[in-house]
NULUM-541449 format. One line per field, with one value per residue (C-alpha): residue number from 0; residue in one letter; x, y, z. Coordinates in nm, 4 decimals. Layout:
N
k (NUM; ...)
r (a; ...)
X (X; ...)
Y (Y; ...)
Z (Z; ...)
END
This chain:
417
k (0; 1; 2; 3; 4; 5; 6; 7; 8; 9; 10; 11; 12; 13; 14; 15; 16; 17; 18; 19; 20; 21; 22; 23; 24; 25; 26; 27; 28; 29; 30; 31; 32; 33; 34; 35; 36; 37; 38; 39; 40; 41; 42; 43; 44; 45; 46; 47; 48; 49; 50; 51; 52; 53; 54; 55; 56; 57; 58; 59; 60; 61; 62; 63; 64; 65; 66; 67; 68; 69; 70; 71; 72; 73; 74; 75; 76; 77; 78; 79; 80; 81; 82; 83; 84; 85; 86; 87; 88; 89; 90; 91; 92; 93; 94; 95; 96; 97; 98; 99; 100; 101; 102; 103; 104; 105; 106; 107; 108; 109; 110; 111; 112; 113; 114; 115; 116; 117; 118; 119; 120; 121; 122; 123; 124; 125; 126; 127; 128; 129; 130; 131; 132; 133; 134; 135; 136; 137; 138; 139; 140; 141; 142; 143; 144; 145; 146; 147; 148; 149; 150; 151; 152; 153; 154; 155; 156; 157; 158; 159; 160; 161; 162; 163; 164; 165; 166; 167; 168; 169; 170; 171; 172; 173; 174; 175; 176; 177; 178; 179; 180; 181; 182; 183; 184; 185; 186; 187; 188; 189; 190; 191; 192; 193; 194; 195; 196; 197; 198; 199; 200; 201; 202; 203; 204; 205; 206; 207; 208; 209; 210; 211; 212; 213; 214; 215; 216; 217; 218; 219; 220; 221; 222; 223; 224; 225; 226; 227; 228; 229; 230; 231; 232; 233; 234; 235; 236; 237; 238; 239; 240; 241; 242; 243; 244; 245; 246; 247; 248; 249; 250; 251; 252; 253; 254; 255; 256; 257; 258; 259; 260; 261; 262; 263; 264; 265; 266; 267; 268; 269; 270; 271; 272; 273; 274; 275; 276; 277; 278; 279; 280; 281; 282; 283; 284; 285; 286; 287; 288; 289; 290; 291; 292; 293; 294; 295; 296; 297; 298; 299; 300; 301; 302; 303; 304; 305; 306; 307; 308; 309; 310; 311; 312; 313; 314; 315; 316; 317; 318; 319; 320; 321; 322; 323; 324; 325; 326; 327; 328; 329; 330; 331; 332; 333; 334; 335; 336; 337; 338; 339; 340; 341; 342; 343; 344; 345; 346; 347; 348; 349; 350; 351; 352; 353; 354; 355; 356; 357; 358; 359; 360; 361; 362; 363; 364; 365; 366; 367; 368; 369; 370; 371; 372; 373; 374; 375; 376; 377; 378; 379; 380; 381; 382; 383; 384; 385; 386; 387; 388; 389; 390; 391; 392; 393; 394; 395; 396; 397; 398; 399; 400; 401; 402; 403; 404; 405; 406; 407; 408; 409; 410; 411; 412; 413; 414; 415; 416)
r (m; s; t; l; n; t; r; n; a; s; k; q; l; e; r; n; i; p; k; i; m; v; l; a; f; f; q; v; f; l; v; i; m; p; v; a; v; p; f; f; m; s; r; g; l; d; m; q; g; v; f; a; l; q; a; m; f; a; l; i; v; v; v; t; e; v; p; s; g; y; l; a; d; l; f; g; r; r; n; t; l; v; f; g; s; f; i; a; g; f; g; p; t; a; l; l; f; t; d; g; p; m; g; l; v; i; f; e; v; c; l; a; i; g; h; s; l; v; s; g; s; d; l; a; l; v; y; d; s; q; l; a; v; r; q; r; g; r; n; n; a; s; v; v; g; q; l; y; s; s; r; s; a; g; d; a; i; a; a; v; t; c; s; v; i; l; l; f; g; t; m; e; d; a; l; l; l; q; a; v; l; a; w; l; p; f; l; i; a; l; s; l; v; e; a; p; g; s; r; l; t; n; e; s; h; r; a; n; m; g; r; i; l; r; h; l; w; r; s; g; g; v; l; r; y; t; f; v; a; l; s; i; w; s; l; t; t; f; y; a; v; w; l; l; q; k; l; w; q; e; q; g; i; p; l; m; m; f; g; y; l; w; a; g; l; s; l; l; g; g; l; c; g; q; h; a; h; r; l; e; a; r; l; g; v; r; r; t; l; l; l; l; a; v; l; p; i; v; g; y; l; t; l; n; s; g; g; i; v; i; g; l; a; g; a; a; l; f; y; v; a; r; g; v; g; v; v; v; l; r; e; a; l; n; q; r; v; p; g; e; f; r; a; t; a; n; s; l; a; s; f; a; f; r; g; a; f; a; i; t; g; p; l; v; g; f; v; f; d; w; w; g; m; t; t; t; l; l; m; l; a; a; t; s; l; l; i; f; f; g; t; l; l; p; l; i; n; a; l; k; r; g; d; d; v; i; e; d; s; q; p; c; q; m; p; a; g)
X (-1.7246; -1.7539; -1.9341; -1.6798; -1.4428; -1.6404; -1.6361; -1.3103; -1.2254; -1.4574; -1.3023; -0.9787; -1.0149; -1.2454; -0.8908; -0.6764; -0.8376; -0.7515; -0.3920; -0.3567; -0.4392; -0.1864; 0.0791; 0.0009; 0.0349; 0.4045; 0.4597; 0.5151; 0.6333; 0.9052; 1.0529; 1.3057; 1.0500; 0.9832; 1.3681; 1.3875; 1.5527; 1.8036; 1.8901; 1.9762; 2.1555; 2.3771; 2.4417; 2.5761; 2.2847; 2.1706; 1.7956; 1.8192; 1.9927; 1.6942; 1.4427; 1.6647; 1.6712; 1.3097; 1.2679; 1.5248; 1.3018; 0.9533; 1.1807; 1.2528; 0.8573; 0.7980; 0.9881; 0.8830; 0.5235; 0.2933; 0.4655; 0.4866; 0.1066; 0.0414; 0.2425; -0.0283; -0.2756; -0.1506; -0.0104; -0.1809; -0.1574; -0.0514; 0.2589; 0.3172; 0.3027; 0.5361; 0.7920; 0.7522; 0.7405; 1.0703; 1.2464; 1.1461; 1.2725; 1.6637; 1.6612; 1.6496; 1.8524; 2.1607; 2.0897; 2.2670; 2.6036; 2.6268; 2.7378; 2.6950; 2.5008; 2.5320; 2.3294; 2.0745; 2.0402; 2.0589; 1.7566; 1.5748; 1.6331; 1.5476; 1.1849; 1.0860; 1.0920; 0.8674; 0.6614; 0.5757; 0.5395; 0.2719; 0.1022; -0.1748; -0.1712; -0.2458; -0.5486; -0.6364; -0.6115; -0.8286; -1.0983; -1.1735; -1.1156; -1.4033; -1.6117; -1.5449; -1.7469; -1.9752; -2.2675; -2.2378; -2.3942; -2.0985; -2.1269; -1.8590; -1.6917; -1.4478; -1.1291; -0.9534; -1.0481; -0.9463; -0.6482; -0.5256; -0.6026; -0.4305; -0.1064; -0.1557; -0.2006; 0.1989; 0.2882; 0.1887; 0.3045; 0.6384; 0.6824; 0.5969; 0.8385; 1.1030; 1.1116; 1.0620; 1.4114; 1.5538; 1.4620; 1.6093; 1.8218; 2.0164; 1.9697; 2.1427; 1.8927; 1.5891; 1.7935; 1.8011; 1.4033; 1.3208; 1.5483; 1.3750; 1.0217; 1.0855; 1.0701; 0.6822; 0.5070; 0.6884; 0.5786; 0.2462; 0.2479; 0.2952; 0.0127; -0.2476; -0.4437; -0.5783; -0.8592; -1.1094; -1.2308; -1.1462; -0.7690; -0.5895; -0.4518; -0.1096; -0.1625; -0.0741; 0.0636; 0.0539; -0.3237; -0.4117; -0.2078; -0.3993; -0.7109; -0.6519; -0.5681; -0.8686; -1.0662; -0.8973; -0.9401; -1.2751; -1.4858; -1.6224; -1.4861; -1.5557; -1.2594; -1.0746; -1.0384; -0.9893; -0.7181; -0.5718; -0.6423; -0.4811; -0.1388; -0.1464; -0.3223; -0.1890; 0.1588; -0.0003; -0.0170; 0.2932; 0.5915; 0.4798; 0.5416; 0.9523; 0.9199; 0.7695; 1.1021; 1.2963; 1.0581; 1.0321; 1.4558; 1.4305; 1.1488; 1.3519; 1.1308; 1.3546; 1.4066; 1.2811; 0.9618; 0.9241; 0.7824; 0.4899; 0.4195; 0.4344; 0.2203; -0.0850; -0.0276; -0.0698; -0.3329; -0.4922; -0.4902; -0.5857; -0.9217; -1.0129; -0.9530; -1.1268; -1.4578; -1.3662; -1.7350; -1.9118; -1.7855; -1.8382; -2.2020; -2.2549; -2.1170; -2.1627; -1.9053; -1.8574; -1.8035; -1.5610; -1.3549; -1.3637; -1.2543; -0.9622; -0.8237; -0.8183; -0.6753; -0.3140; -0.3332; -0.4452; -0.1644; 0.1325; 0.0067; 0.0246; 0.2847; 0.5549; 0.3184; 0.2467; 0.4753; 0.4778; 0.0835; 0.0094; 0.2725; 0.1150; -0.2611; -0.1194; 0.0593; -0.3094; -0.4530; -0.2635; -0.2951; -0.7145; -0.6765; -0.4808; -0.6635; -0.9699; -0.8518; -0.6733; -0.9964; -1.2285; -0.9993; -0.9141; -1.2519; -1.3986; -1.0819; -1.1430; -1.5128; -1.5057; -1.2291; -1.3194; -1.1552; -0.9525; -0.6896; -0.7825; -0.3969; -0.2358; -0.4811; -0.3893; -0.0194; -0.0833; -0.1923; 0.0706; 0.3024; 0.1805; 0.2233; 0.5680; 0.6717; 0.5549; 0.7049; 1.0803; 1.0508; 0.9218; 1.0475; 1.4587; 1.3278; 1.1441; 1.4869; 1.6556; 1.4188; 1.4037; 1.8245; 1.8333; 1.5540; 1.4514; 1.1393; 0.8679; 0.9438; 0.9309; 0.5637; 0.4364; 0.5794; 0.3929; 0.0474; 0.0736; 0.1295; -0.1470; -0.3863; -0.2710; -0.3616; -0.6881; -0.7743; -0.6025; -0.7766; -1.0575; -1.2712; -1.2634; -1.3476; -1.6556; -1.7655; -1.7810; -1.9873; -2.2137; -2.2549; -2.2696; -2.0475; -1.9557; -1.9352; -1.9876; -1.8098; -1.8335; -2.1589; -2.1191; -2.2596; -2.0423; -1.9032; -1.8489; -2.1676; -2.2425; -2.4422)
Y (-1.1182; -0.7974; -0.9754; -1.2507; -0.9980; -0.7777; -1.1275; -1.2190; -0.8588; -0.8891; -1.1994; -1.0686; -0.7972; -1.0221; -1.1949; -0.9036; -0.8713; -1.2155; -1.1931; -0.8473; -0.9895; -1.2505; -0.9949; -0.7947; -1.0914; -1.1817; -0.7860; -0.7841; -1.1376; -1.0302; -1.3258; -1.1418; -0.8791; -1.0573; -0.9706; -0.7260; -0.5091; -0.7570; -0.8311; -0.4577; -0.4213; -0.7134; -0.4985; -0.2183; -0.0216; 0.0914; 0.1838; 0.5272; 0.3591; 0.1820; 0.4227; 0.6579; 0.3651; 0.3421; 0.7450; 0.6974; 0.5002; 0.6824; 1.0055; 0.8158; 0.7612; 1.0906; 1.1982; 0.9191; 0.8787; 1.1236; 1.1256; 0.7470; 0.7645; 1.0723; 0.8748; 0.5649; 0.7644; 0.9087; 0.6235; 0.2884; 0.1301; -0.1539; -0.0497; 0.1478; -0.2049; -0.4159; -0.1414; -0.0785; -0.4690; -0.5442; -0.2308; -0.4092; -0.7482; -0.5669; -0.5326; -0.8411; -1.0142; -0.7161; -0.8288; -1.1802; -1.0299; -0.6980; -0.7080; -0.4565; -0.1214; -0.0032; -0.3405; -0.2181; 0.0949; -0.0694; -0.2880; -0.0197; 0.2415; -0.0468; -0.1892; 0.2242; 0.2832; -0.0095; 0.0672; 0.4211; 0.2869; -0.0486; 0.1851; 0.3128; 0.1524; -0.1594; -0.0433; 0.1774; -0.1253; -0.3836; -0.0635; -0.0240; -0.3610; -0.4637; -0.1691; -0.2628; -0.5977; -0.4857; -0.5103; -0.8962; -0.9125; -1.0110; -0.9274; -0.6657; -0.6483; -0.4032; -0.3980; -0.2329; -0.5065; -0.7816; -0.5892; -0.5198; -0.9350; -0.9951; -0.8378; -0.8877; -1.2717; -1.2446; -1.1054; -1.3812; -1.6730; -1.4704; -1.4634; -1.8223; -1.9219; -1.7149; -1.8937; -2.2169; -2.1419; -2.0249; -2.3572; -2.5604; -2.3284; -2.0014; -1.6838; -1.6731; -1.8828; -1.6854; -1.4177; -1.6881; -1.7440; -1.3755; -1.2956; -1.5544; -1.5082; -1.1498; -1.1400; -1.2819; -0.9654; -0.8533; -1.2391; -1.1484; -0.7667; -0.9318; -1.0970; -0.8252; -0.5940; -0.2231; -0.1345; 0.0637; 0.4353; 0.7882; 0.8780; 1.2535; 1.4084; 1.5284; 1.8699; 2.0836; 1.8855; 2.1744; 2.2095; 1.8735; 1.8504; 2.1337; 2.0273; 1.6912; 1.9146; 2.1163; 1.8351; 1.6566; 1.9668; 2.1284; 1.8918; 1.8445; 1.8066; 1.4633; 1.4266; 1.6127; 1.4993; 1.1342; 1.2285; 1.4085; 1.0915; 0.8414; 1.0370; 1.0987; 0.8803; 0.5974; 0.7110; 0.6148; 0.2658; 0.2611; 0.3457; 0.0842; -0.1754; -0.0679; -0.0899; -0.4028; -0.6554; -0.4988; -0.5219; -0.8779; -0.8638; -0.7199; -0.9163; -1.2432; -1.3913; -1.6450; -1.4849; -1.7779; -1.7332; -1.3436; -1.5005; -1.6601; -1.3771; -1.1570; -1.3764; -1.3727; -1.0523; -0.9661; -1.2277; -1.0195; -0.7458; -0.9276; -1.0137; -0.7071; -0.5736; -0.7977; -0.7644; -0.3875; -0.2307; -0.5100; -0.3469; -0.0089; -0.0798; -0.2029; 0.0454; 0.3420; 0.5673; 0.7806; 0.5331; 0.3624; 0.6319; 0.6753; 0.3397; 0.3860; 0.6935; 0.5111; 0.1567; 0.2740; 0.5086; 0.1741; -0.0269; 0.2140; 0.2479; -0.1284; -0.2715; -0.2437; -0.2577; -0.5506; -0.8843; -1.0634; -1.1638; -0.8015; -0.6677; -0.8914; -0.8391; -0.3969; -0.5332; -0.7027; -0.3732; -0.1404; -0.4256; -0.4210; -0.0471; -0.0861; -0.3097; -0.1353; 0.2553; 0.1376; 0.0102; 0.2154; 0.5664; 0.4028; 0.2845; 0.7108; 0.8185; 0.5948; 0.6981; 1.0414; 1.0789; 1.0491; 0.7235; 0.9237; 1.0262; 0.8073; 0.6462; 0.9756; 1.0464; 0.7185; 0.8633; 1.1464; 0.9969; 0.7940; 1.0794; 1.2962; 0.9600; 0.8887; 1.2215; 1.2603; 0.9827; 1.0648; 1.3607; 1.2175; 0.8592; 0.9568; 1.1290; 0.8371; 0.6419; 0.8863; 0.8926; 0.5433; 0.5525; 0.8508; 0.7296; 0.3689; 0.1969; 0.3163; 0.7077; 0.6484; 0.4754; 0.7329; 0.9833; 0.7759; 0.7820; 1.1760; 1.1862; 0.9577; 1.1762; 1.4824; 1.3577; 1.2019; 1.6171; 1.7025; 1.4283; 1.1918; 1.4125; 1.6876; 1.4197; 1.3207; 1.6781; 1.6641; 1.3555; 1.5424; 1.8810; 1.6417; 1.7943; 1.5198; 1.4760; 1.1299; 1.0593; 0.6382; 0.5033; 0.2443; 0.2646; 0.4752; 0.2930; 0.5906; 0.7891; 1.1278; 1.2070)
Z (-3.6451; -3.4820; -3.1829; -3.1516; -3.1191; -2.8943; -2.6904; -2.6911; -2.5853; -2.2664; -2.2190; -2.2318; -1.9618; -1.7497; -1.7517; -1.6677; -1.2802; -1.1656; -1.3868; -1.1282; -0.8141; -0.9084; -1.0394; -0.7004; -0.5105; -0.6168; -0.6098; -0.2470; -0.1755; -0.0333; 0.1687; 0.3629; 0.5125; 0.8044; 0.9347; 0.6993; 1.0351; 1.1771; 0.8386; 0.7415; 1.0535; 0.9695; 0.6612; 0.8880; 0.9459; 1.2919; 1.3796; 1.2470; 0.9647; 0.8916; 0.8601; 0.6759; 0.4102; 0.4105; 0.3760; 0.0608; -0.0677; 0.0553; -0.1493; -0.4639; -0.4903; -0.4108; -0.7222; -0.9157; -0.8023; -0.9722; -1.3000; -1.3565; -1.2691; -1.5237; -1.7729; -1.7477; -1.7982; -2.0658; -2.2624; -2.1323; -1.7576; -1.8914; -2.0321; -1.7207; -1.5321; -1.7847; -1.7054; -1.3799; -1.2438; -1.5059; -1.3181; -0.9787; -1.0629; -1.0139; -0.6856; -0.5479; -0.8220; -0.7394; -0.3366; -0.4813; -0.5882; -0.3496; 0.0131; 0.2564; 0.2560; -0.1454; -0.1776; 0.0121; -0.1901; -0.4872; -0.3395; -0.2256; -0.5556; -0.8118; -0.5550; -0.5251; -0.8937; -1.0063; -0.7002; -0.8105; -1.1602; -1.0530; -0.8032; -0.9471; -1.2339; -1.1055; -0.9287; -1.2191; -1.5145; -1.2723; -1.1839; -1.5394; -1.6093; -1.4070; -1.5348; -1.8952; -1.7943; -1.5563; -1.8521; -1.8401; -1.4945; -1.2806; -0.9035; -0.8634; -0.5067; -0.3744; -0.6369; -0.3486; -0.0944; -0.3348; -0.4535; -0.0798; 0.0167; -0.2508; -0.1144; 0.2099; 0.1058; -0.0920; 0.2420; 0.3964; 0.2264; 0.1527; 0.5581; 0.6079; 0.4036; 0.4860; 0.8451; 0.6477; 0.4889; 0.7787; 0.9963; 0.7383; 0.5488; 0.5202; 0.4168; 0.1183; 0.0457; 0.1161; -0.0890; -0.3887; -0.4029; -0.3730; -0.6535; -0.8859; -0.7808; -0.8642; -1.1984; -1.1796; -1.2309; -1.5228; -1.7030; -1.5580; -1.6786; -2.0409; -2.0767; -1.9667; -2.1967; -2.1838; -2.0676; -2.2722; -2.1329; -2.1757; -2.1355; -2.0483; -2.3736; -2.4311; -2.5786; -2.2323; -1.9422; -1.6767; -1.7739; -1.7343; -1.3613; -1.3044; -1.3221; -1.1497; -0.9026; -0.8864; -0.8946; -0.5569; -0.3739; -0.5067; -0.6085; -0.2347; 0.1284; 0.1331; -0.1360; -0.0418; 0.3241; 0.1990; 0.0073; 0.3135; 0.5291; 0.2591; 0.2570; 0.6290; 0.8429; 0.6991; 0.8495; 1.2375; 1.1094; 0.8567; 1.1671; 1.3442; 1.0818; 1.1068; 1.4750; 1.5224; 1.4496; 1.6693; 1.9546; 1.8622; 1.9056; 2.2152; 2.3821; 2.2812; 2.0137; 1.7737; 1.4244; 1.3067; 1.4688; 1.2745; 0.9481; 1.1557; 1.3856; 1.0237; 0.8030; 1.0619; 1.1078; 0.7133; 0.6808; 0.9261; 0.7469; 0.4256; 0.5923; 0.7413; 0.3849; 0.2171; 0.4784; 0.5074; 0.3358; 0.5863; 0.8864; 0.7673; 0.6725; 1.0172; 1.2132; 0.9536; 0.8039; 1.0901; 1.3684; 1.0848; 1.0898; 1.4737; 1.5031; 1.2945; 1.4771; 1.8301; 1.6658; 1.6217; 1.9402; 2.1852; 1.9615; 2.0509; 2.4067; 2.4371; 2.2169; 2.4434; 2.8282; 2.8775; 2.7642; 2.4070; 2.4446; 2.4672; 2.2660; 1.9617; 2.0658; 2.0048; 1.6891; 1.5438; 1.5857; 1.3752; 1.0797; 1.1684; 1.1102; 0.8320; 0.6351; 0.6624; 0.6487; 0.3060; 0.1148; 0.2637; 0.1876; -0.1261; -0.2741; -0.1911; -0.3896; -0.7245; -0.6669; -0.6890; -0.9615; -1.3133; -1.5035; -1.7573; -1.4505; -1.1479; -1.2151; -1.1416; -0.8390; -0.6574; -0.7375; -0.6150; -0.3091; -0.2923; -0.3873; -0.0625; 0.2075; 0.0413; 0.0659; 0.4626; 0.5620; 0.3878; 0.6308; 0.9411; 0.9153; 1.0099; 1.3062; 1.4395; 1.4054; 1.5486; 1.8841; 1.9187; 1.9005; 2.1409; 2.3873; 2.3078; 2.2136; 2.5187; 2.4534; 2.0406; 2.1024; 2.3304; 2.0892; 1.8297; 2.0061; 2.0422; 1.6737; 1.6029; 1.8035; 1.6173; 1.3076; 1.3892; 1.4614; 1.1297; 0.8687; 0.9830; 1.2114; 0.8956; 0.7064; 0.9441; 0.9531; 0.5256; 0.5291; 0.8317; 0.5561; 0.2629; 0.0979; -0.1594; -0.5037; -0.6438; -1.0018; -1.0927; -1.1207; -0.8779; -0.5556; -0.2885; -0.0150; 0.1887; 0.1427; 0.2734; 0.5623)
END
């Protein structure tokens, strides 16, 4: 009987993996995203307001990200996913009943809280589920790559859906579809099961957080600078995401084409994420990190310097960098932290990233509104170069020194040396 129960539990854990991939797919299925900037501006915002709204989103994530990851490590990742996806469902629904900037605020607040609860918990649960069933001899591909590709596919298909709806319908039709689909992650989360593994104790929260922070900062330069790179380097590609739609508007691209362009870029990013470790194996980790440094700089320099075709090629560079960089760095982080606080470690990285964007995002919007697209892109190219010297170059040097400690038992994707 116990053997039967063990088999059933193992099957349930195996089902966790595809279920979480589907949950991730619909979590980012935001139909209005390819036209978010024009949509936000139609409800009373300028570009500075758009960046301020995203900074508000980031600030809410900053406040809630670490507590949510910590709660997931204390009380279970499945419960946190259920609660987070439930709150996130209210965001798109609010857009149906509110108008003007206040509706956008409610939308962003719900998405931010839901994102902070889901972020880290989904990766920790799928990672632990995969580790639990490994003894059955399955070929364990990168769960980070799979998760990133699922999100990219959801983003891409939502983008195509947006263009189709705008071709045959209205923005209100897109909002209605988005409000309905926003509740699918909650239904999927209800069917998940908690994976076995060690958990944090609730005896001393201060002691727990102190131990986690010491591990991230003192367990080797590779882990420390991987964490810093995830927090800061990711900004180099994230700024571009919120400038692309405005650039396409200035270039005269029809609004109904935005979805197809967004879909193509998202699929490119997902494909690069799926094969990130193959690229890393071919180039070597140091050359891969150098590539991650170069691509955003070249992207900003070419984005608005040679017409639509060259601009789209420049945009593609950001998605290549994002697909490869997020997967390689996130996988490296998860292989270097114990399972008992994996959700907290992922949340801390997202916390630092969102905090950095909350501080710098409004500045980018201010520069754009006062000095225009060209000056903004040049500023961001220079900023990306400085970020390389502050994050990726120290990581490369730590790899050369072999300053590394691996926690996870599976082969490391970012070897020292």
